[in-house]
C-alpha positions as CSV (number, residue, x, y, z in Angstrom):
1,M,24.6,-19.6,5.2
2,S,21.5,-21.3,6.6
3,S,18.0,-20.0,6.5
4,D,17.3,-21.3,10.0
5,N,17.7,-17.9,11.7
6,F,15.4,-16.1,9.3
7,P,11.6,-16.1,9.4
8,I,11.4,-15.4,5.7
9,V,13.5,-16.2,2.6
10,V,13.2,-14.1,-0.4
11,A,13.8,-16.3,-3.5
12,L,14.9,-14.2,-6.4
13,V,15.7,-15.9,-9.7
14,M,17.5,-13.8,-12.2
15,H,18.0,-14.5,-15.9
16,N,19.5,-11.8,-18.1
17,G,17.8,-9.2,-15.9
18,A,20.5,-6.5,-15.6
19,R,18.0,-3.8,-16.6
20,W,15.6,-4.6,-13.8
21,L,17.8,-6.0,-11.1
22,P,19.0,-2.7,-9.6
23,H,15.5,-1.6,-8.8
24,C,14.5,-4.9,-7.3
25,L,17.6,-5.3,-5.1
26,V,17.5,-1.7,-3.9
27,S,13.8,-2.2,-2.9
28,L,14.9,-5.3,-0.9
29,A,17.8,-3.4,0.8
30,Q,15.4,-0.6,1.9
31,Q,12.8,-2.9,3.5
32,S,11.6,-1.7,6.9
33,R,11.8,-5.3,8.1
34,Q,15.3,-6.7,7.6
35,D,15.1,-10.2,9.2
36,F,15.1,-12.0,5.9
37,M,17.5,-14.0,3.9
38,L,17.9,-13.4,0.1
39,M,18.5,-16.4,-2.0
40,L,19.6,-15.0,-5.3
41,I,19.7,-17.7,-8.0
42,D,21.2,-16.9,-11.4
43,N,19.7,-19.0,-14.1
44,G,22.6,-19.0,-16.6
45,S,22.6,-15.3,-17.4
46,V,24.8,-14.2,-20.3
47,D,24.3,-10.5,-19.6
48,S,25.9,-8.5,-16.8
49,S,23.3,-9.7,-14.2
50,V,25.8,-11.5,-12.0
51,L,28.4,-8.7,-12.0
52,L,25.7,-6.1,-11.4
53,A,24.2,-8.1,-8.5
54,N,27.6,-8.4,-6.8
55,E,28.3,-4.7,-7.3
56,L,24.9,-3.8,-5.8
57,L,25.3,-6.1,-2.8
58,L,28.6,-4.4,-2.1
59,Q,26.7,-1.1,-1.7
60,Y,24.4,-2.7,0.9
61,P,26.6,-4.8,3.3
62,G,23.6,-5.7,5.5
63,L,21.8,-7.3,2.6
64,Q,25.0,-8.8,1.3
65,A,25.6,-10.6,4.6
66,R,22.1,-12.2,4.4
67,T,22.4,-13.2,0.7
68,K,23.2,-16.6,-0.7
69,L,24.2,-16.4,-4.4
70,V,23.7,-19.5,-6.4
71,Y,24.9,-19.9,-10.0
72,N,23.2,-22.3,-12.3
73,K,25.3,-23.0,-15.3
74,Q,22.3,-23.1,-17.6
75,N,18.7,-21.8,-17.5
76,L,16.8,-24.4,-15.6
77,G,13.5,-22.5,-16.0
78,F,11.9,-20.4,-13.3
79,A,9.9,-23.1,-11.6
80,R,12.9,-25.4,-11.2
81,A,15.1,-22.6,-9.9
82,Y,12.5,-21.5,-7.4
83,N,12.0,-25.1,-6.3
84,Q,15.8,-25.1,-5.5
85,A,15.3,-22.1,-3.2
86,I,12.2,-23.7,-1.5
87,L,14.0,-27.0,-0.9
88,W,17.1,-25.2,0.5
89,S,15.0,-23.1,2.9
90,S,14.0,-24.0,6.4
91,S,12.3,-20.7,7.0
92,E,8.6,-20.4,7.9
93,A,7.9,-18.4,4.7
94,V,9.4,-18.1,1.2
95,L,8.6,-15.1,-1.0
96,I,8.9,-15.9,-4.7
97,L,10.1,-12.7,-6.3
98,N,10.7,-11.9,-9.9
99,Q,13.6,-9.7,-10.9
100,D,11.3,-7.0,-12.4
101,V,9.4,-6.4,-9.2
102,V,9.9,-3.4,-6.9
103,L,8.6,-3.8,-3.4
104,A,7.1,-1.0,-1.3
105,P,9.4,-0.2,1.7
106,N,7.1,-1.9,4.2
107,Y,6.1,-4.9,2.0
108,L,7.8,-7.6,4.0
109,E,6.7,-6.1,7.3
110,L,3.0,-6.0,6.3
111,T,3.2,-9.5,4.7
112,M,4.8,-11.0,7.7
113,Q,2.3,-9.3,10.1
114,G,-0.5,-10.9,8.1
115,L,1.1,-14.3,8.2
116,E,1.9,-14.1,11.9
117,Q,-1.7,-13.2,12.8
118,Q,-2.9,-16.5,11.3
């Protein structure tokens, strides 16, 4: 999947984040603005993060269709994993998002409005 058709890529690096991930992914699925791609990068998790992410994406087919899931065999560190997402993106904007963040339902809409006014 290419990020060419999306004005924003949400880069979410997860590492052993099963306890936070459901809240974060649900907040993304419920965004008022849905024209984003989710680049979900697992950084060598040894908990149930990957299984949980796949189960949650099945519950939100719209989000699942716009998600690229990448599996790093080991923990590359957050900066290096986020740099992967930035390098792979050709979108105008990349939102760096941690797995323990819950976005307000209109977060992407307001953020993109602000960027588009510049």
